[in-house]
C-alpha positions, -999 to +999 in steps of 0.1 A: +564+036-203+564+041-241+543+073-248+533+086-282+524+123-283+503+132-313+509+168-324+540+190-317+522+223-312+524+243-280+507+217-257+522+187-275+557+202-270+548+209-234+540+173-227+571+161-247+593+182-224+574+172-193+575+134-199+606+127-220+631+124-191+610+098-172+596+078-201+604+067-236+586+094-256+579+097-294+563+126-312+541+120-342+536+150-364+530+151-401+545+186-405+582+178-400+590+215-395+572+214-361+595+187-349+626+209-354+626+221-318+616+189-300+644+171-282+650+140-261+623+121-280+619+101-312+604+120-341+578+102-363+562+115-395+547+081-407+523+055-393+550+028-399+572+044-374+543+046-349+536+009-355+572+000-348+572+020-316+543+000-300+532+027-276+515+019-243+499+053-240+489+078-267+484+115-258+463+132-285+474+169-285+464+179-320+441+208-327+407+201-312+391+201-347+411+170-356+410+151-323+388+122-335+402+120-370+437+118-355+426+089-333+410+072-363+443+075-383+466+058-357+441+032-344+450+005-369+487+005-359+483+006-321+485-024-298+451-034-285+460-027-249+473+008-257+456+035-236+442+064-256+440+098-240+431+133-250+437+167-234+409+185-253+390+214-238+360+203-260+347+168-252+319+167-277+315+132-292+344+118-273+326+096-249+306+079-277+338+074-297+358+060-268+330+036-258+332+019-293+370+022-300+380-010-283+408+006-263+411+016-227+410+054-225+415+084-202+403+119-209+417+150-191+415+188-195+445+208-183+426+241-178+455+263-188+474+270-220+505+287-233+486+318-241+481+330-205+496+304-181+532+304-168+540+268-176+568+268-150+545+279-122+512+261-123+501+260-087+472+284-093+460+264-123+435+236-125+431+203-143+400+181-148+403+143-150+372+126-164+360+100-139+348+077-168+376+056-183+406+035-174+417+034-138+454+031-146+452+059-171+435+082-146+461+074-120+489+082-145+475+117-151+466+123-115+503+116-105+515+138-133+493+167-125+500+165-088+537+167-096+530+200-115+512+213-085+479+216-103+445+216-085+428+184-097+391+178-100+373+147-112+341+152-133+320+131-156+320+141-193+287+158-187+299+177-156+330+187-176+309+202-204+288+222-179+320+235-162+335+245-195+303+263-205+306+284-174+343+289-171+352+295-207+321+307-225+313+336-202+348+352-204+350+344-241+317+361-249+326+390-226+358+394-246+340+392-279+317+421-268+347+442-256+365+436-289+333+444-310+327+478-295+363+490-285+381+518-304+418+522-307+433+542-279+466+560-282+469+565-245+449+536-229+443+533-192+455+503-172+421+485-172+418+490-210+453+475-215+445+445-194+413+438-213+433+442-246+458+416-235+430+392-227+413+399-260+446+393-279+450+359-262+414+348-268+412+360-304+445+342-312+428+309-303+418+285-330+384+294-346+371+259-343+379+258-306+361+290-299+331+278-320+329+244-302+330+260-268+303+284-277+282+257-294+284+236-262+248+228-253+252+244-219+266+277-232+233+293-243+219+296-208+252+312-196+252+338-223+215+345-216+225+355-181+250+380-195+221+395-216+199+397-185+226+415-165+233+439-193+197+448-196+194+456-159+226+477-160+216+495-191+183+505-174+202+518-144+225+539-166+196+552-186+177+563-155+209+576-138+196+560-106+224+563-080+206+542-054+201+513-078+237+517-091+250+513-055+227+484-049+239+467-081+275+472-072+268+457-038+251+427-054+280+419-077+306+425-050+288+400-028+285+376-057+323+374-062+332+377-025+345+341-023+370+347-051+379+383-051+391+404-021+372+437-023+388+467-006+364+486+016 
């Protein structure tokens, strides 16, 4: 299959490396410097080169802020039966755009990134394939993600946005609060250092990505829950109520029992 990958950033380069030995792959990137370390693929910096390549599948791996504008740019030079795909963690506006673009499409979300994941060992990572879209496109990514050992889930666009609101906005907001109140420690403890590593990763993400995840219409209710829990915990701390503290710890341990092994 002839596959065009748009964007040669971290995830774009990951997909180039992943696909280039089994498919005819080309990378389209306006910044030629980003193409220096790509290999086993054709390197394009102009739409004329894209047109001559005649891709059968386009994987849009540009920064989330430019996902739609990048699609709009290449659309005039693509074959009509070319499958469009994105790997964006923010799907806002994509379904509406896909429905009127005139091309088959598939939308997925590999729920890992170069910041935290070991890209050579992904068996504990997840991927979402949007159930709306082209059957052949969905099968292509399902086979690809299965070969990587990813845990695959199929959601609608709406279900995806609800999942992202929970799985990304809660840890992001928790990290923001930590970063906002922390003070530099010359001799930090283990827990503090772990939180700092997480904060470093999150705060190095693209500002637009963080904004769009937090502006997800389902995020507000999730963040409200954090406020509710903090209010309860603050009251317990203020009252120095040992019994309520024990009850609160029991409550939260039971809440995470399916996902975390708690030592008795």
